[in-house]
C-alpha positions as a printed Julia matrix, in Angstrom:
217×3 Matrix{Float64}:
  -8.18  118.84  229.37
  -9.65  118.79  225.87
 -10.85  122.05  224.33
 -14.41  122.23  223.05
 -14.85  122.05  219.29
 -17.44  123.84  217.2
 -17.05  121.19  214.5
 -20.08  119.0   213.84
 -17.7   116.33  212.55
 -15.96  116.3   215.92
 -19.09  114.97  217.62
 -20.01  112.49  214.9
 -19.15  108.8   215.46
 -16.03  107.91  213.49
 -17.62  104.9   211.8
 -20.54  107.01  210.65
 -18.23  109.71  209.28
 -16.09  107.17  207.41
 -19.24  105.6   205.95
 -20.3   109.04  204.74
 -16.85  109.5   203.21
 -17.26  106.2   201.37
 -20.73  107.08  200.09
 -21.71  108.58  196.77
 -22.13  112.01  198.34
 -19.48  114.58  197.35
 -19.11  115.62  200.98
 -17.25  114.77  203.07
 -14.46  114.38  200.54
 -10.71  114.63  200.21
 -10.5   118.08  201.75
 -12.28  117.03  204.92
 -10.29  113.8   205.03
  -7.0   115.69  204.84
  -8.11  117.83  207.78
  -8.94  114.68  209.74
  -5.51  113.22  208.96
  -3.98  116.44  210.27
  -6.04  116.15  213.44
  -4.85  112.56  213.88
  -1.28  113.77  213.44
  -1.53  116.35  216.17
  -3.4   113.91  218.43
  -0.41  111.56  218.24
   2.01  114.36  219.1
  -0.33  115.34  221.92
  -0.25  111.78  223.23
   3.55  111.92  223.37
   3.28  115.07  225.46
   0.66  113.52  227.74
   2.97  110.56  228.37
   5.83  112.9   229.24
   4.34  115.5   231.59
   4.17  114.72  235.27
   7.02  112.21  235.18
  10.04  112.99  237.37
  12.39  111.65  234.69
  11.36  114.47  232.35
  11.09  117.26  234.9
  13.7   119.33  233.07
  11.42  119.65  230.02
   8.11  119.69  231.89
   7.34  123.37  231.29
   8.09  123.19  227.58
   6.13  119.99  227.06
   3.13  121.57  228.75
   3.39  124.45  226.28
   3.46  121.95  223.42
   0.45  120.2   224.88
  -1.56  123.42  225.02
  -0.68  124.27  221.44
  -1.5   120.75  220.29
  -4.99  120.95  221.75
  -5.64  124.19  219.89
  -4.32  122.76  216.62
  -6.48  119.66  216.97
  -9.62  121.73  217.47
  -8.76  123.95  214.5
  -8.09  121.01  212.18
 -11.33  119.33  213.17
 -13.15  122.57  212.36
 -11.61  122.57  208.88
 -13.42  119.31  208.14
 -16.73  121.16  208.2
 -15.29  124.32  206.65
 -14.26  122.29  203.62
 -17.71  120.76  203.23
 -19.32  124.17  203.58
 -16.99  125.63  200.94
 -17.87  122.84  198.52
 -21.57  123.5   199.11
 -21.05  127.15  198.16
 -19.3   126.19  194.93
 -22.05  123.73  194.04
 -24.69  126.35  194.8
 -22.96  128.87  192.53
 -22.93  126.38  189.67
 -26.7   125.93  190.07
 -27.45  129.63  189.6
 -29.66  130.52  186.59
 -27.92  131.27  183.29
 -30.74  132.0   180.87
 -29.67  135.59  180.12
 -26.34  137.34  179.64
 -26.72  139.12  182.98
 -27.5   135.84  184.74
 -24.54  134.13  183.12
 -22.2   136.94  184.15
 -23.56  136.96  187.71
 -23.26  133.18  187.9
 -19.67  133.25  186.7
 -18.7   135.88  189.28
 -20.32  133.78  192.0
 -18.47  130.65  190.85
 -15.1   132.38  190.8
 -15.68  133.85  194.26
 -16.75  130.48  195.62
 -13.68  128.78  194.14
 -11.4   131.31  195.81
 -13.13  130.74  199.13
 -12.95  126.97  198.67
  -9.15  127.13  198.56
  -8.98  128.59  202.06
  -9.79  125.47  204.15
  -7.16  123.26  202.46
  -4.61  126.08  202.58
  -5.27  126.4   206.28
  -4.88  122.64  206.69
  -1.49  122.92  204.99
  -0.37  125.74  207.29
  -1.61  123.93  210.38
   0.07  120.72  209.23
   3.35  122.6   209.14
   2.86  123.54  212.78
   1.95  119.95  213.59
   5.12  118.66  211.92
   7.18  121.12  213.97
   5.4   120.05  217.13
   6.0   116.39  216.25
   9.7   117.09  215.78
  10.08  118.75  219.16
   7.94  116.11  220.85
  10.21  113.45  219.39
  13.29  115.32  220.58
  12.32  116.0   224.2
   9.39  113.69  224.87
   9.24  110.23  226.36
  11.39  108.06  224.02
   9.12  105.09  224.65
   6.58  106.8   222.37
   9.04  108.37  219.93
   7.55  106.15  217.21
   4.21  107.91  217.75
   5.9   111.26  217.23
   7.29  109.85  213.99
   3.82  108.72  212.96
   2.57  112.22  213.73
   5.13  113.62  211.31
   4.12  111.18  208.57
   0.45  112.01  209.06
   1.2   115.76  209.02
   3.0   115.36  205.7
   0.12  113.31  204.29
  -2.4   115.93  205.41
  -0.45  118.71  203.72
   0.1   116.81  200.5
  -3.53  115.8   200.16
  -4.74  119.29  201.07
  -2.51  120.67  198.29
  -4.47  118.63  195.76
  -7.67  120.23  196.98
  -6.17  123.69  196.6
  -5.16  122.88  193.03
  -8.55  121.35  192.19
 -10.12  124.76  192.82
  -7.25  126.88  191.48
  -7.31  125.2   188.07
 -10.86  126.46  187.56
  -9.97  130.11  188.15
 -10.09  132.24  185.0
  -7.34  134.6   186.15
  -4.09  132.86  185.12
  -2.01  135.0   187.48
  -4.27  134.16  190.41
  -4.23  130.5   189.44
  -0.41  130.42  189.3
  -0.1   132.24  192.64
  -2.34  129.71  194.35
  -0.33  126.84  192.91
   2.96  128.38  193.97
   1.68  128.97  197.49
   0.5   125.36  197.76
   3.81  124.05  196.41
   5.79  126.17  198.88
   3.7   125.08  201.85
   3.97  121.43  200.83
   7.76  121.62  200.51
   8.05  123.26  203.94
   5.93  120.61  205.62
   7.8   117.75  203.95
  11.15  119.18  205.08
  10.04  119.5   208.71
   8.32  116.11  208.7
  11.45  114.39  207.4
  13.5   116.08  210.11
  10.98  114.91  212.72
  11.25  111.35  211.4
  15.02  111.46  211.7
  14.76  112.69  215.29
  12.2   110.0   216.14
  14.39  107.29  214.62
  17.38  108.48  216.65
  15.36  108.46  219.89
  14.14  104.97  219.01
  17.66  103.8   218.33
  16.87  102.61  214.83
  19.06  104.93  212.78
């Protein structure tokens, strides 16, 4: 069973969405693309679970795999939603930059709006990074206990999860660098760096597990 998604991107034909990504429009952009990569990662881990449940050979792990499957479906829906959240955040930043600045009061108001919009725009990619960490963990366990015939797909899920986190980090930094508060800017960068390192570590572990299950160590 697939959970419903509130994401407009989720119901858009893939070819149409990719064409929009390739266009001269600023949205969708790298932030939305990183969320999509994360969704593809969890979809691969979900596939491993789907090809494990209901098979007598894996009855001993049936209950746990079903738990992983349920979590994967939730993660996929959340990551798809971040595609639109990122585009919406960009629109808010762009709108703030278009505010009038003819007077001192207008300039001050505009600057406050820009800074607030930049802070908000960091949230979707940060969430993608956190979710990607969960996806990498799920990929690792799927590789360990899932059907070994699709262990390579669990490995691909880990690679995609790492790619999603690393690309989302760039989108966090793209907004953080424009913050006027140096302390706030540094904190955002440190958080992104920490999340990236965590995801990479788990993804590499998942790859090692997948390789062992594949017999290609």
